RONU-204788 format. One line per 10 residues: number of its first residue (from 1); their letters; for each residue x, y, z of N, C-alpha, C. Coordinates in steps of 0.05 Angstrom, whole numbers, plus 5000, padded with zeros to 4 digits. Layout:
residues N
NUM = A = X:Y:Z:X:Y:Z:X:Y:Z | ...
//
This chain:
residues 405
1 = XXXXXXXXXX = 2181:1218:8480:2202:1217:8493:2198:1186:8502 | 2215:1173:8489:2222:1142:8490:2240:1139:8519 | 2227:1122:8538:2242:1119:8554:2270:1105:8555 | 2269:1090:8538:2299:1076:8528:2320:1099:8528 | 2310:1119:8515:2336:1138:8508:2338:1164:8531 | 2316:1161:8545:2317:1176:8573:2344:1174:8589 | 2363:1193:8592:2384:1191:8602:2384:1186:8635 | 2365:1196:8650:2357:1189:8678:2349:1168:8686 | 2355:1152:8704:2346:1126:8710:2335:1132:8739 | 2314:1111:8749:2296:1110:8771:2316:1099:8792
11 = XXXXXXXXXX = 2311:1100:8817:2333:1094:8837:2306:1079:8856 | 2317:1051:8860:2307:1038:8883:2298:1046:8917 | 2322:1054:8917:2333:1065:8942:2331:1097:8940 | 2331:1107:8966:2330:1137:8972:2362:1149:8979 | 2370:1171:8967:2393:1178:8979:2400:1181:9000 | 2423:1171:9015:2425:1167:9046:2424:1200:9058 | 2436:1224:9045:2436:1248:9052:2408:1267:9047 | 2390:1247:9038:2364:1266:9035:2338:1252:9059 | 2327:1270:9070:2309:1262:9086:2281:1271:9081 | 2276:1293:9069:2250:1305:9062:2243:1287:9040
21 = XXXXXXXXXX = 2210:1281:9040:2200:1271:9023:2206:1281:8994 | 2199:1306:8992:2203:1313:8959:2231:1309:8951 | 2253:1312:8966:2278:1304:8953:2283:1280:8946 | 2271:1258:8966:2273:1232:8966:2256:1230:8934 | 2234:1226:8935:2223:1214:8911:2226:1235:8882 | 2234:1264:8891:2245:1271:8863:2274:1261:8854 | 2286:1252:8867:2314:1244:8865:2308:1211:8852 | 2290:1193:8868:2292:1170:8854:2286:1169:8833 | 2262:1191:8828:2247:1187:8804:2260:1195:8779 | 2285:1210:8791:2298:1222:8764:2295:1252:8755
31 = XXXXXXXXXX = 2282:1271:8775:2270:1294:8766:2295:1314:8768 | 2310:1311:8790:2332:1329:8803:2354:1309:8817 | 2378:1330:8809:2397:1317:8815:2415:1341:8841 | 2423:1331:8865:2428:1346:8875:2459:1350:8875 | 2469:1372:8872:2502:1383:8868:2517:1383:8894 | 2505:1398:8915:2508:1399:8944:2487:1416:8959 | 2492:1414:8986:2469:1426:9003:2453:1453:8993 | 2429:1450:8981:2417:1473:8979:2414:1479:8950 | 2430:1462:8937:2432:1466:8898:2425:1447:8887 | 2409:1442:8869:2397:1421:8854:2398:1434:8827
41 = XXXXXXXXXX = 2402:1411:8808:2402:1413:8782:2376:1399:8774 | 2355:1411:8756:2333:1401:8749:2338:1377:8721 | 2329:1355:8721:2333:1337:8701:2315:1340:8680 | 2315:1328:8661:2290:1326:8636:2263:1330:8642 | 2257:1304:8664:2232:1305:8671:2216:1328:8694 | 2241:1336:8707:2241:1357:8729:2236:1381:8716 | 2249:1393:8696:2249:1421:8680:2222:1417:8666 | 2213:1399:8654:2180:1397:8643:2166:1402:8666 | 2158:1395:8687:2143:1407:8714:2148:1432:8720 | 2176:1435:8715:2179:1472:8724:2170:1489:8706
51 = XXXXXXXXXX = 2173:1482:8681:2163:1503:8662:2137:1502:8658 | 2124:1478:8666:2088:1480:8665:2078:1502:8690 | 2098:1499:8713:2086:1515:8729:2091:1543:8724 | 2113:1547:8708:2120:1574:8705:2097:1586:8681 | 2094:1567:8667:2072:1579:8641:2036:1586:8660 | 2037:1573:8683:2011:1569:8697:2009:1602:8715 | 2036:1600:8722:2043:1631:8736:2042:1657:8709 | 2046:1651:8696:2061:1674:8674:2030:1685:8660 | 2011:1658:8663:1989:1664:8646:1973:1681:8668 | 1971:1677:8697:1956:1694:8718:1967:1721:8721
61 = XXXXXXXXXX = 2001:1727:8713:2011:1750:8715:2006:1765:8693 | 1998:1758:8669:1991:1769:8645:1965:1776:8647 | 1944:1764:8655:1917:1774:8665:1917:1800:8678 | 1931:1806:8700:1936:1824:8719:1944:1846:8709 | 1958:1842:8680:1974:1866:8672:1997:1867:8675 | 2012:1845:8681:2037:1851:8690:2057:1848:8664 | 2073:1866:8665:2092:1866:8637:2122:1849:8648 | 2128:1829:8628:2150:1811:8638:2174:1823:8631 | 2194:1821:8643:2224:1830:8644:2246:1809:8650 | 2268:1808:8644:2284:1791:8662:2309:1813:8668
71 = XXXXXXXXXX = 2315:1812:8693:2331:1832:8704:2361:1817:8714 | 2379:1831:8711:2409:1815:8714:2409:1804:8739 | 2426:1778:8747:2426:1775:8776:2447:1784:8788 | 2467:1794:8773:2493:1810:8785:2483:1837:8793 | 2484:1850:8819:2477:1869:8834:2498:1890:8841 | 2490:1914:8836:2508:1938:8843:2505:1947:8869 | 2532:1944:8883:2529:1944:8913:2522:1977:8915 | 2532:1997:8903:2519:2018:8903:2494:2027:8904 | 2480:2014:8886:2444:2017:8892:2428:2003:8912 | 2446:1985:8919:2434:1973:8944:2440:1983:8967
81 = XXXXXXXXXX = 2463:2000:8968:2476:2013:8994:2455:2046:8993 | 2439:2052:8978:2419:2074:8979:2392:2065:8996 | 2390:2041:9000:2365:2033:9017:2378:2023:9039 | 2408:2015:9043:2412:2004:9070:2414:1977:9073 | 2406:1963:9049:2401:1935:9048:2426:1916:9036 | 2454:1934:9033:2479:1920:9023:2493:1908:9046 | 2478:1917:9067:2492:1907:9094:2482:1878:9102 | 2502:1865:9111:2496:1836:9110:2486:1835:9140 | 2482:1856:9157:2470:1858:9180:2439:1858:9178 | 2429:1871:9157:2406:1878:9145:2390:1854:9127
91 = XXXXXXXXXX = 2407:1841:9104:2404:1823:9095:2428:1802:9094 | 2421:1785:9113:2446:1767:9118:2447:1738:9099 | 2436:1740:9074:2442:1717:9057:2456:1727:9033 | 2464:1748:9032:2489:1752:9007:2504:1737:9000 | 2506:1731:8967:2533:1721:8964:2552:1744:8952 | 2566:1754:8957:2583:1781:8948:2607:1771:8944 | 2624:1790:8916:2647:1785:8911:2653:1819:8904 | 2676:1816:8886:2690:1837:8874:2698:1834:8848 | 2687:1855:8828:2698:1854:8803:2729:1857:8803 | 2736:1857:8781:2772:1857:8777:2777:1895:8780
101 = XXXXXXXXXX = 2756:1913:8775:2760:1937:8777:2755:1945:8804 | 2752:1925:8822:2750:1933:8851:2718:1933:8860 | 2700:1941:8852:2674:1946:8847:2655:1925:8865 | 2644:1933:8882:2628:1910:8899:2608:1899:8880 | 2602:1873:8884:2582:1863:8867:2568:1836:8880 | 2544:1832:8880:2526:1810:8892:2510:1798:8877 | 2503:1774:8883:2483:1759:8869:2454:1767:8881 | 2432:1769:8867:2409:1787:8879:2394:1763:8887 | 2392:1765:8923:2367:1752:8931:2336:1756:8928 | 2339:1787:8916:2310:1795:8905:2317:1817:8889
111 = XXXXXXXXXX = 2296:1827:8877:2300:1856:8863:2283:1879:8867 | 2279:1885:8884:2265:1915:8892:2278:1938:8884 | 2304:1935:8895:2326:1959:8890:2327:1962:8858 | 2338:1945:8841:2339:1947:8817:2326:1959:8799 | 2299:1944:8803:2274:1953:8783:2269:1974:8797 | 2267:1992:8820:2258:2015:8827:2274:2034:8817 | 2305:2026:8808:2328:2046:8800:2317:2046:8770 | 2312:2021:8758:2312:2025:8728:2285:2040:8729 | 2262:2040:8739:2238:2048:8732:2244:2082:8739 | 2257:2086:8758:2255:2118:8762:2263:2132:8732
121 = XXXXXXXXXX = 2276:2119:8710:2283:2129:8686:2258:2129:8668 | 2233:2113:8673:2214:2116:8655:2188:2122:8670 | 2185:2128:8699:2159:2129:8707:2167:2167:8716 | 2152:2189:8709:2151:2210:8717:2124:2230:8719 | 2103:2218:8700:2077:2230:8707:2055:2206:8716 | 2032:2213:8731:2013:2201:8738:1998:2185:8717 | 2010:2193:8688:2001:2180:8667:2014:2152:8661 | 2039:2151:8676:2055:2126:8672:2041:2107:8693 | 2025:2113:8708:2014:2093:8733:1990:2086:8730 | 1976:2064:8743:1993:2037:8753:2010:2022:8731
131 = XXXXXXXXXX = 2028:2011:8747:2045:2001:8723:2050:1976:8743 | 2058:1943:8733:2063:1923:8744:2083:1903:8729 | 2107:1900:8737:2120:1886:8724:2144:1859:8741 | 2138:1844:8726:2146:1816:8737:2168:1797:8722 | 2179:1780:8732:2201:1764:8718:2202:1737:8734 | 2212:1718:8720:2219:1688:8725:2252:1693:8728 | 2268:1691:8751:2290:1697:8755:2305:1681:8775 | 2325:1672:8769:2344:1653:8786:2352:1674:8812 | 2344:1664:8840:2355:1675:8857:2371:1665:8874 | 2390:1681:8891:2415:1665:8906:2409:1679:8940
141 = XXXXXXXXXX = 2412:1654:8952:2413:1664:8976:2434:1644:9000 | 2450:1660:9009:2472:1643:9030:2454:1631:9052 | 2438:1615:9048:2421:1604:9073:2437:1588:9095 | 2437:1593:9118:2450:1581:9131:2440:1552:9139 | 2415:1548:9137:2404:1520:9143:2388:1513:9119 | 2401:1506:9098:2393:1497:9071:2385:1467:9072 | 2365:1461:9080:2348:1435:9080:2323:1425:9059 | 2312:1407:9072:2287:1399:9058:2281:1400:9033 | 2305:1389:9017:2310:1385:8986:2305:1411:8978 | 2282:1413:8955:2277:1441:8944:2257:1456:8952
151 = XXXXXXXXXX = 2252:1450:8982:2240:1469:8993:2252:1496:9003 | 2278:1496:9007:2294:1512:9015:2323:1507:9006 | 2325:1525:8988:2353:1527:8968:2370:1547:8975 | 2391:1547:8965:2415:1570:8958:2412:1580:8930 | 2404:1568:8911:2401:1576:8885:2367:1569:8878 | 2345:1587:8870:2323:1570:8862:2309:1593:8839 | 2293:1584:8825:2277:1601:8805:2255:1616:8821 | 2253:1637:8819:2232:1654:8833:2212:1668:8813 | 2188:1674:8816:2176:1695:8801:2168:1716:8821 | 2178:1738:8814:2173:1765:8833:2161:1783:8813
161 = XXXXXXXXXX = 2137:1797:8828:2120:1813:8814:2123:1842:8833 | 2126:1861:8822:2123:1890:8837:2105:1906:8826 | 2092:1921:8841:2067:1941:8829:2078:1968:8833 | 2067:1989:8823:2076:2014:8824:2050:2025:8822 | 2041:2042:8840:2016:2054:8840:2016:2090:8852 | 1989:2098:8846:1994:2129:8852:1990:2137:8881 | 1965:2121:8892:1955:2121:8915:1956:2098:8935 | 1947:2094:8958:1943:2073:8970:1920:2052:8957 | 1896:2074:8955:1872:2062:8942:1874:2049:8920 | 1891:2059:8898:1902:2039:8876:1916:2019:8884
171 = XXXXXXXXXX = 1935:2026:8900:1953:1994:8908:1934:1976:8917 | 1917:1981:8946:1899:1963:8948:1882:1942:8934 | 1870:1960:8911:1860:1940:8891:1875:1917:8875 | 1897:1931:8874:1913:1917:8856:1926:1888:8874 | 1931:1898:8905:1936:1883:8922:1922:1853:8925 | 1885:1863:8923:1865:1846:8925:1869:1824:8898 | 1869:1844:8875:1871:1820:8849:1893:1801:8855 | 1915:1807:8866:1941:1789:8868:1927:1769:8886 | 1918:1768:8912:1908:1748:8923:1892:1731:8907 | 1875:1738:8892:1855:1721:8876:1879:1698:8854
181 = XXXXXXXXXX = 1892:1715:8844:1913:1709:8826:1935:1677:8834 | 1926:1688:8860:1953:1665:8870:1936:1645:8881 | 1913:1649:8890:1892:1629:8896:1889:1605:8872 | 1885:1625:8848:1882:1608:8822:1905:1592:8810 | 1929:1603:8819:1955:1590:8815:1951:1558:8833 | 1950:1566:8860:1953:1536:8883:1932:1520:8876 | 1912:1537:8857:1890:1510:8857:1894:1495:8824 | 1910:1506:8810:1912:1495:8786:1933:1480:8787 | 1957:1476:8809:1975:1461:8818:1967:1439:8832 | 1944:1443:8836:1934:1421:8863:1936:1423:8887
191 = XXXXXXXXXX = 1939:1442:8899:1947:1443:8928:1929:1468:8942 | 1907:1475:8928:1889:1500:8937:1876:1487:8965 | 1864:1463:8965:1852:1456:8987:1871:1449:9016 | 1896:1449:9011:1914:1456:9037:1931:1481:9035 | 1920:1501:9022:1934:1528:9022:1914:1542:9036 | 1929:1564:9051:1912:1579:9064:1926:1617:9069 | 1908:1633:9060:1918:1661:9061:1916:1663:9086 | 1946:1671:9100:1951:1678:9122:1965:1703:9135 | 1951:1715:9147:1964:1742:9165:1989:1729:9174 | 2005:1749:9163:2043:1749:9175:2054:1776:9183
201 = XXXXXXXXXX = 2071:1776:9192:2088:1798:9196:2097:1813:9172 | 2089:1842:9173:2107:1858:9147:2131:1862:9148 | 2148:1863:9170:2174:1859:9172:2179:1893:9174 | 2202:1903:9160:2211:1929:9158:2193:1943:9139 | 2179:1932:9124:2162:1942:9104:2132:1959:9116 | 2117:1940:9127:2091:1949:9141:2086:1932:9160 | 2060:1937:9170:2048:1925:9195:2048:1894:9195 | 2032:1895:9169:2024:1862:9162:2034:1858:9134 | 2037:1830:9131:2037:1823:9102:2021:1795:9100 | 2022:1788:9075:2003:1764:9072:2018:1741:9059
211 = XXXXXXXXXX = 2019:1716:9067:2036:1693:9063:2009:1674:9051 | 2018:1651:9033:2003:1631:9025:2019:1609:9030 | 2004:1596:9054:2018:1577:9072:2004:1550:9060 | 2023:1530:9057:2012:1503:9045:2015:1481:9073 | 1993:1466:9082:1999:1450:9108:2017:1422:9098 | 2039:1420:9112:2054:1400:9107:2064:1389:9132 | 2072:1358:9131:2091:1354:9159:2111:1363:9157 | 2129:1373:9135:2157:1384:9134:2153:1412:9140 | 2134:1427:9143:2130:1457:9147:2149:1465:9164 | 2161:1492:9155:2176:1505:9172:2166:1527:9194
221 = XXXXXXXXXX = 2137:1535:9182:2125:1554:9199:2099:1534:9217 | 2092:1551:9235:2065:1542:9252:2039:1564:9246 | 2021:1553:9238:1999:1576:9234:1975:1564:9245 | 1960:1578:9258:1926:1583:9262:1911:1577:9253 | 1890:1560:9241:1872:1568:9223:1845:1583:9241 | 1842:1603:9226:1815:1624:9232:1789:1617:9215 | 1791:1613:9194:1769:1604:9178:1776:1587:9159 | 1764:1559:9165:1772:1537:9152:1753:1539:9123 | 1730:1551:9120:1720:1549:9097:1729:1567:9072 | 1744:1590:9085:1752:1615:9068:1784:1605:9060
231 = XXXXXXXXXX = 1787:1584:9079:1819:1584:9077:1842:1605:9084 | 1838:1616:9107:1850:1633:9122:1858:1626:9150 | 1880:1641:9154:1896:1625:9180:1916:1656:9185 | 1928:1653:9202:1948:1666:9220:1975:1658:9232 | 1996:1668:9224:2014:1661:9234:2021:1660:9258 | 2037:1645:9272:2039:1646:9299:2064:1668:9299 | 2078:1672:9284:2098:1692:9297:2081:1727:9300 | 2059:1726:9299:2045:1752:9298:2020:1747:9318 | 2010:1727:9325:1991:1721:9341:1991:1695:9359 | 1984:1693:9384:1986:1665:9400:1955:1645:9394
241 = XXXXXXXXXX = 1950:1628:9396:1930:1612:9388:1907:1614:9399 | 1895:1623:9423:1872:1627:9434:1854:1602:9423 | 1863:1580:9424:1849:1557:9424:1849:1545:9391 | 1850:1559:9378:1852:1557:9351:1868:1534:9335 | 1858:1513:9320:1870:1500:9304:1900:1502:9301 | 1917:1483:9306:1946:1494:9300:1957:1471:9277 | 1977:1481:9253:1983:1468:9229:2010:1474:9226 | 2030:1456:9220:2057:1459:9210:2051:1466:9183 | 2063:1484:9172:2061:1494:9140:2088:1504:9130 | 2085:1507:9102:2108:1513:9082:2095:1538:9069
251 = XXXXXXXXXX = 2112:1565:9069:2103:1587:9051:2102:1582:9022 | 2086:1580:9004:2089:1580:8979:2088:1607:8961 | 2082:1627:8979:2078:1654:8965:2076:1674:8987 | 2084:1697:8975:2084:1717:8998:2071:1747:8983 | 2057:1763:8993:2051:1786:8982:2057:1810:9006 | 2070:1836:8996:2078:1852:9019:2066:1884:9002 | 2056:1903:9024:2053:1928:9012:2082:1939:9018 | 2101:1951:9000:2123:1969:9012:2121:1994:9012 | 2098:2009:9013:2089:2037:9015:2112:2048:8998 | 2125:2068:9007:2146:2088:8996:2172:2083:9006
261 = XXXXXXXXXX = 2181:2057:9016:2205:2056:9028:2225:2055:9004 | 2224:2041:8986:2242:2044:8965:2232:2067:8945 | 2216:2069:8937:2212:2101:8918:2227:2123:8931 | 2230:2130:8958:2238:2147:8965:2268:2149:8968 | 2272:2127:8975:2310:2122:8976:2322:2129:8948 | 2302:2109:8922:2318:2116:8902:2310:2131:8881 | 2286:2149:8889:2285:2175:8873:2258:2165:8853 | 2243:2149:8861:2226:2142:8842:2195:2161:8847 | 2193:2174:8831:2171:2203:8835:2155:2202:8813 | 2131:2214:8817:2116:2222:8796:2105:2247:8799
271 = XXXXXXXXXX = 2094:2264:8776:2083:2286:8782:2049:2279:8776 | 2035:2294:8798:2002:2290:8798:1997:2307:8777 | 1966:2309:8784:1948:2323:8762:1952:2353:8771 | 1963:2352:8798:1964:2389:8804:1992:2396:8803 | 2010:2375:8792:2039:2386:8784:2052:2384:8810 | 2043:2366:8830:2059:2363:8855:2077:2332:8852 | 2102:2334:8857:2116:2309:8860:2107:2288:8882 | 2105:2262:8881:2096:2243:8904:2118:2221:8898 | 2125:2204:8918:2135:2178:8920:2121:2161:8908 | 2122:2143:8895:2102:2119:8883:2103:2099:8906
281 = XXXXXXXXXX = 2078:2092:8908:2068:2071:8926:2072:2043:8910 | 2094:2025:8928:2098:2000:8914:2086:1972:8930 | 2089:1957:8915:2084:1929:8931:2104:1903:8918 | 2098:1882:8931:2118:1861:8923:2099:1837:8925 | 2105:1823:8908:2092:1791:8907:2111:1771:8896 | 2120:1750:8918:2134:1730:8908:2126:1701:8909 | 2133:1680:8890:2125:1654:8886:2155:1638:8878 | 2163:1619:8896:2186:1610:8889:2176:1581:8872 | 2181:1580:8852:2173:1560:8833:2183:1528:8839 | 2213:1523:8846:2219:1500:8860:2206:1495:8881
291 = XXXXXXXXXX = 2204:1510:8899:2191:1508:8929:2163:1503:8918 | 2150:1510:8902:2120:1500:8894:2122:1474:8886 | 2140:1466:8871:2142:1437:8858:2144:1416:8881 | 2163:1427:8898:2169:1410:8917:2148:1407:8937 | 2126:1423:8944:2113:1426:8957:2086:1405:8950 | 2086:1413:8925:2061:1392:8916:2071:1362:8921 | 2094:1353:8914:2104:1327:8918:2096:1324:8944 | 2104:1340:8968:2097:1335:8998:2070:1332:8995 | 2055:1343:8985:2020:1343:8993:2014:1317:8974 | 2021:1313:8951:1998:1295:8932:2014:1265:8930
301 = XXXXXXXXXX = 2036:1262:8941:2051:1235:8940:2036:1211:8952 | 2035:1196:8943:2032:1173:8960:2054:1149:8967 | 2048:1122:8984:2066:1104:8989:2081:1089:8962 | 2070:1100:8940:2084:1089:8911:2102:1109:8903 | 2090:1133:8905:2112:1157:8893:2099:1177:8892 | 2106:1196:8866:2091:1219:8859:2071:1215:8850 | 2047:1237:8853:2019:1234:8840:2017:1270:8825 | 2029:1275:8801:2022:1302:8789:1995:1307:8784 | 1988:1329:8789:1963:1335:8769:1969:1345:8746 | 1952:1337:8733:1948:1333:8705:1963:1367:8691
311 = XXXXXXXXXX = 1953:1387:8705:1960:1408:8694:1996:1412:8698 | 2007:1399:8714:2033:1401:8714:2052:1381:8707 | 2042:1359:8706:2055:1327:8697:2069:1332:8681 | 2096:1320:8672:2118:1324:8656:2102:1311:8628 | 2088:1293:8627:2071:1283:8605:2046:1275:8613 | 2029:1275:8594:1997:1269:8597:1994:1238:8598 | 2011:1221:8588:2006:1194:8586:2032:1176:8589 | 2034:1157:8606:2056:1142:8604:2045:1114:8593 | 2064:1110:8571:2054:1087:8554:2067:1066:8562 | 2058:1037:8571:2071:1022:8579:2077:0996:8561
321 = XXXXXXXXXX = 2091:0988:8549:2098:0964:8533:2105:0941:8555 | 2087:0916:8554:2091:0899:8570:2105:0872:8559 | 2101:0872:8530:2103:0848:8512:2116:0854:8482 | 2141:0842:8483:2152:0848:8458:2140:0840:8432 | 2121:0823:8433:2102:0814:8416:2080:0838:8412 | 2078:0853:8425:2062:0873:8422:2079:0904:8412 | 2103:0902:8412:2121:0925:8402:2113:0942:8380 | 2101:0928:8358:2093:0940:8332:2072:0956:8342 | 2046:0944:8352:2024:0960:8363:2026:0979:8379 | 2041:0976:8398:2054:0998:8420:2063:1028:8407
331 = XXXXXXXXXX = 2084:1013:8385:2095:1035:8372:2078:1053:8351 | 2061:1041:8343:2032:1052:8326:2012:1073:8351 | 2011:1061:8374:1994:1078:8391:2013:1099:8393 | 2040:1095:8407:2060:1122:8407:2055:1142:8385 | 2058:1136:8360:2066:1154:8339:2032:1168:8334 | 2011:1153:8337:1986:1163:8338:1976:1189:8362 | 1989:1177:8382:1984:1196:8406:2005:1223:8404 | 2023:1220:8396:2044:1242:8390:2037:1255:8368 | 2026:1247:8347:2015:1258:8324:1986:1284:8331 | 1981:1272:8357:1955:1280:8358:1958:1308:8379
341 = XXXXXXXXXX = 1986:1311:8385:1992:1324:8403:1992:1321:8431 | 1989:1297:8440:1986:1281:8465:2016:1284:8475 | 2025:1292:8495:2050:1289:8511:2053:1256:8519 | 2072:1242:8512:2076:1219:8514:2104:1209:8526 | 2108:1193:8552:2129:1182:8557:2124:1157:8548 | 2143:1144:8531:2139:1114:8518:2159:1095:8540 | 2153:1079:8554:2162:1058:8566:2169:1034:8551 | 2185:1038:8529:2196:1012:8508:2222:0999:8520 | 2227:0999:8546:2245:0984:8557:2242:0959:8563 | 2268:0940:8556:2269:0914:8561:2272:0906:8593
351 = XXXXXXXXXX = 2252:0905:8599:2246:0911:8636:2218:0890:8638 | 2220:0877:8661:2194:0858:8672:2177:0879:8673 | 2153:0871:8679:2124:0884:8678:2127:0897:8707 | 2133:0884:8729:2126:0898:8748:2150:0917:8755 | 2175:0916:8743:2189:0944:8749:2189:0963:8729 | 2167:0960:8705:2155:0988:8693:2136:0995:8709 | 2116:0977:8726:2095:0990:8740:2101:1004:8762 | 2130:0990:8775:2135:1011:8797:2145:1032:8787 | 2165:1042:8771:2176:1062:8754:2147:1084:8746 | 2129:1072:8740:2111:1091:8731:2097:1104:8752
361 = XXXXXXXXXX = 2095:1083:8772:2079:1098:8801:2099:1113:8808 | 2123:1115:8812:2141:1134:8824:2142:1154:8812 | 2147:1153:8785:2141:1179:8768:2115:1189:8769 | 2097:1182:8767:2072:1195:8780:2057:1212:8752 | 2058:1200:8730:2049:1208:8707:2015:1205:8711 | 1995:1226:8705:1967:1217:8707:1949:1194:8705 | 1954:1192:8678:1944:1169:8660:1971:1146:8650 | 1962:1122:8658:1977:1102:8646:1967:1079:8628 | 1975:1082:8602:1967:1062:8578:1981:1032:8579 | 1971:1015:8584:1983:0985:8589:1977:0968:8563
371 = XXXXXXXXXX = 2001:0962:8548:1995:0949:8526:2010:0917:8530 | 1991:0902:8525:2000:0870:8532:1988:0859:8501 | 1998:0833:8505:1992:0814:8477:1957:0816:8472 | 1944:0820:8489:1914:0817:8488:1902:0841:8473 | 1921:0865:8475:1908:0891:8463:1917:0885:8426 | 1934:0869:8421:1935:0868:8387:1914:0858:8372 | 1895:0843:8387:1870:0838:8375:1849:0852:8384 | 1845:0859:8406:1822:0871:8416:1821:0899:8408 | 1850:0908:8403:1851:0947:8408:1841:0954:8429 | 1838:0947:8446:1821:0961:8469:1851:0961:8491
381 = XXXXXXXXXX = 1849:0984:8498:1875:0996:8515:1868:0996:8542 | 1888:0985:8558:1885:0984:8589:1896:1011:8601 | 1875:1031:8610:1877:1057:8624:1875:1057:8650 | 1896:1066:8665:1901:1060:8695:1901:1097:8704 | 1890:1097:8722:1892:1126:8735:1912:1125:8752 | 1934:1143:8751:1950:1139:8777:1944:1146:8802 | 1926:1165:8803:1913:1176:8828:1901:1154:8849 | 1884:1144:8830:1861:1127:8841:1868:1096:8840 | 1875:1087:8824:1889:1060:8815:1867:1052:8799 | 1846:1064:8790:1826:1050:8775:1839:1047:8741
391 = XXXXXXXXXX = 1825:1021:8739:1831:1015:8712:1803:1010:8699 | 1810:1015:8668:1788:1009:8651:1799:1003:8625 | 1781:1002:8604:1792:0992:8575:1775:1008:8556 | 1793:1026:8535:1780:1045:8522:1795:1036:8493 | 1782:1054:8468:1794:1049:8442:1815:1074:8447 | 1838:1074:8430:1852:1093:8424:1839:1120:8413 | 1819:1122:8399:1798:1144:8392:1788:1158:8420 | 1779:1148:8434:1766:1146:8461:1780:1160:8472 | 1805:1155:8478:1821:1164:8502:1838:1193:8486 | 1839:1195:8459:1848:1221:8449:1830:1242:8458
401 = XXXXX = 1807:1232:8448:1789:1252:8450:1777:1263:8481 | 1782:1245:8500:1777:1254:8524:1805:1272:8528 | 1832:1264:8521:1858:1287:8529:1852:1305:8521 | 1833:1310:8492:1840:1336:8481:1816:1354:8500 | 1797:1341:8509:1778:1351:8523:1793:1364:8548
//
């Protein structure tokens, strides 16, 4: 991508109506655009990051044996009435309307009901289990307090995984595997050291659930650290401190044991080896992708801007042309990198060097390659690491070899 044709532009000033770090930096850097409170559009750079997060999660879900689907966002009120969750008193964030036929319809805040209903047509025997199904789907929640940028939205992309098991033992084994998969995801996106497996309330589903809570100043939850070396904690909602270390945190993932809560109401049963019919044991496991993206910005940014980990950065390299005399050489470097499969954002704009450096640090791509007049003769490229600010001089071949590794 040539930055001269990228339609988004960086901003020097923060939007006046944004107060959270993630919203300020992502808007200034041209990753997102606020439509209205709690609703954001993802621009080219932001979508690249979101898709990389999606691919990391998809890989881990596939390792678990999950089968990917895409369910409709439009929800039949009759299905949700079977579990009692169509009521606004039970789920208070519904967006609802009516079809022209007069039938009630809503925009899904989650998908336990429709998937359970769907699988009642496909699961009948113990041979059909265990099973896990997941999707990446836009969720809609009519939040009263939509704030904190993309940490809490009215419309957001979510990965929701659901497990279906024959018994509690089978469910528990899968539940533990999901814990490990989530650890892998948060490590890969760069927030593993700040994220704690947190014991929390199970709500109406079970006595307890587990959340993955990341420590940030803008956190909406309070957690108590129980085991620092194992990154474990307890949510304040279920237990008082007893002298433990207290932190503000944001929930970046959750896992629930649902038991037979939905399978009984929606008729999802299987016949076991003895010919006896039993309700399926279920679990639910969620990660909000946009919230995760915003959390990474909250944790890893510095005074200059965003610092993306290489796994989810929009590009691997930010190529900065500092002199018009070096343009032909920089163009060749850009073509060579691109031909070798390296993802490059090429700042070929006619701007002062200081403006380009400031934009590069704000956008936060891990590696900056800086080309001025000296590079024409020496063929040595100045390489700056965004995270540390360290610079060195390398040949193009060496850089490509390192990136491929």
